[in-house]
N, C-alpha and C positions, 0 to 999 in steps of 0.2 A: 504493500500499499504506500502510496506517495503522500507525504504530509505537508505538501506545499503546492501552491498554483503552479500548474505546468504552462509554460508560455505558449502562445499560439505559434505553431510552425508555419514557416514561409515557403512560398514556392520559388522557383529559380529566379524569376525577374524580380521579385522583391527581398531577395536575400542580400547581404553584404556584397559589394561589388567584388572584393577580393576572395570571396567563396564562390564565384561563378566560373569555376574552371572546367566543369563537367556539364556540358549543356543537355546532355542526355539523362541527367538525374533531376528531375523536375520538381520534387516536393520533398518535405521533411527537413528543411533547413532550420537551424536555431537562429533566432534573433541575436543581436549583439548583447553581450552580457557582461557582468562583473565577473570575477574569479569565482566568487560564491556561487553564481548562477551556472557559470560553466560546470563547476563540480557537481551541482544539482541535475545536471543533464545526464549524469551517470545512471540516474534512477527513473528515467523515462525514455521511451523509443524515439529516436530521430534518425536521420540518414548517416549519421556517424557512429551510431552505437555498435554496428558491427565491426568497424574499424578499431574502436577503442577496446572492444573486448577480446577480439581475436589476438591483438598483441598483449593486452594487459594480462590475461589469464596466462598467456604463454610466458610472460616475464616472470610471473609468480613461480609458475612451474619450473622454469629454467634455474632461477634463483635457489630454489629449495632442493631440487631434485639432480640437477647436473653434478653439483659436488660430490654427491654419493658414489658416482660412477668415475670420477676423475682420480687417478693414482697418485695423489699429491706426495705422500711419504715414500713411495717406491722409485721416484725419479731423481736422478742426480741433478738434472737440469729442470728445477721446478719452475723456472720462468716460462717454459712451455704450457705448464698447467694454467698458470695465472693468466697468460696472454690468451690462451684458448677460452677459458671462463669469461673473461671480460669481452672477448669477441662475441660470444654467444648472447650476452646480455644487451649489448650497446645498441642494436637496431630497434629493440623493442621499447627502450626507456625513452629515446627520442620520439619514437612514433606515438606512444601513448600521450605523452605531454602535448605534442602537436595536435592530435585529434581532439583532446579534451578542451583545450584552450584556443583553438583556431578561431572561434567566434568571439573572442574578447573584445570588449568595447574599445580597446586601444586601436582596433582597426588594422590597416594594411601593415603599420609599423611592427606591431606585436606578431601579427601572422608571419611576417617575413623572418623575424627572429626565431620563432618556433619552427618554421620551415627549415631554416639553417641548421638549427639543433637536431631536427629529424635526419637531414642529409648527412650531418656529421656522424650520426650513429651508423648509418648505412655504409659510409666510408670506413668507420673503424672495423666493422665485420669484415669488409674487404681486405683491409690491411692487416689486422692483428690476426684474423682467421687463417691467413695464408703464410705467416711467418713460421709456424710449426712445420707446414709442408715443405717451405723452402729449406729450412734447417735439415730436416730428415732426408729430403731428396739429394742433397748434396753434403751428407754428413761426412763422408770420407774425402771430400775435396775442400778443405778449409779455405783456400783462397777463393775458389769459385763460390763457396757458401758466402762468405763475407761480402764479396762483389754483388751477388745476386740479392743478398738481404738490403744492401745499400741501394742498389737499382730498384727493387721493388718498392721500397719506402719513398723513393723519388717519384716514381709512377703515381704512387698513392697520394703525395702531396699535390702533384698536378691534378690528380682525380679529385681531390677534396676542393681545390680552388675552382675547377670547372663545374663540379656539382652545385656549389654554393652560388656561383653567378648565372647558373642556367635559368632560363625563363619558360622552359616547357619540359614535360615529362620525357620527350625524345632526347632533348639536350643533356638531361640528367643521366638517362640510360647510357648514352654515348660517353659520358665521363668515366664510365668504369671499363671502357674497351681495353685500354692498355694493361690494367691489372688483369683482365680476363684472359688476354692474349699471353701474359706472363705465365699465368697458371697452366694455360694449355701447353706451353713450352715445357713446363715442368713434368706435366702428365706424359708428354711425348718422351722425355728422358726415362721416365719409369717403365713405360710401355715397351721400350726398345732396351731395357736392362742397362741404361747408361747412367742410371741415377739408383739411389737406395730408397728403402721403404718397404712396408708390409705390402705384399701383392694383392691382398684382400682389401686394401683401403682404396685403390685406384678407382675402381667403378663407383665407389660410394662419393668420391670427389667429383667424378664426371656428372653424377646424377644431381649433385648439388648444384653445379654451374648450370646445367640444363633446366633446373627447377627456377634458378634465379633469373635466367635469361627469358624463360617462357612467362614467368610472373611479370618482369618489367615490359615485355611486349604486349600482354593483355591489358595492362594499365595504360600504355601509350595508345593502344588501338581502340580503347573503350569498349571492349567485348565483355559481356553481351549486350549492354544496355543501348549501344549505338543501333541495334537491329529492332529494339522495342523500347523506345524512351518512355520512362515512367514506371516500367514493369519492375525494374531492379532497383528502385530508388532506396529501399531499406536493406535488401538482403541480395548477396551474390552478384553485386556488381563488380566492375574490373578492379577496382581498389581492393576490395575485400578478397577477391581471388589472389590478387598479388599478395596481400598479407599471408594468406594460407600458404602460398608457395615459398614466401620468405621463411616461414616457421618450418615448413618440411625441409628446406635447404639448410637451415641451421642444424636441424636434426642429422642430417647426412653429413654435414661438417663435423658434427661431435662424434658420430659413429665412425667415420674414417679416421679421425684425429685419435680416438681411443685404440682402434687397430694399430696405428702407427706408433703410439706410446707403449702399447703391450710389446710390440716388436722390437722396439729401441732398447728396452730393458734387458733383452738377452743377446743383443748384436754387438759385435766387435769389428770394427774396420779391419781388413787384412793388412798385414806388415808389409811395408815396402822394402 
């Protein structure tokens, strides 16, 4: 039961201008609200409810459950565990805050700041999530490993910059292209036995990147709502589908990393 007055939801044309970025979602927009009003929107249905709860529930589950499967005390290089854990949490934190407070009465200025925070979380999972993969793939080649780490961080810094200044979903998706190509190169090394790592993890990483790419494309193409405007205003629109794809991608990243960490505990590089 809701113990406060639920505000009248708006249609697309009457919603705040900075929220008019998906013309196929026609109803269910929250009016401009205070911080308290934004938080109250957690308790009634609107067209951002699905986006808030897909990542909000996932954040709580990741926060509490992922540490139980990470071998913290068994690893000599514990930074791999911490980096991986932070990578899994980062996109959900920014996303939840963005979707809760995007209709804040501060308008476009507050919205842009929240969007930057959301995109920074996405950049973090792309950056931090790949560092254990780089480390383990080039485990026995220290010079190449250090160079690859440095190069990937540089690509990531450029990706952060491009994502934060992008003015469209397509441009934001393109911001992560260099990172995706870099990971594809690492997968190539593993596939042809030129790099190290658990053979069981490779297909998990590939599925991770395919899910992330498909989620991004669905969001850019506005599928399925572009084919039936108004039908998917509250549930199963493109952004919610992308959220689900992101959560699945994080799970595959986690499973792949756990396979690699288990392999790392018993592996020694051959003596030269």
